[in-house]
C-alpha positions, 0 to 999 in steps of 0.5 A: 367583160362581164364574163370576166366579173363573174370570174373574178367574183367566183374567186373571191367568194372561193378565196373567202371560203377557204380563207374562213377554214383556215385557222393559225394555231402559231405561225407553223400550225394551222388548222383547216377541215379540209387537211388530215380531217382538220387537226393541226399540222405542220405549215406546207405538210400533211404532217400533224402535231399528233403524230409528232407527239405520238412519235415522241412519246414512242421514244424517238429523239427529235433529231430521229424525227427531223432525220424522218421527216426532213421537212419538219425543224426543231423549231416545229417540234417544240411547237407542237409539244407546246401546243400540247402542254397548252 
């Protein structure tokens, strides 16, 4: 029984260490030092807010970005723009 307890404590310690790194910027944008060097990314992807903003600055429309990156939604692009303004 002691082995199970030790495994459980190691697991909970690992989860708590991971949880302290994850910072939720919005419900769809998070920042974690272990993902893309801590840059804000869209949840469940490695697409950074910076990349979305660079695409927009290069003249791509939100429709083109969503077509190029299927995990993204128009709401994700709007949230990235709001984050940049704040």
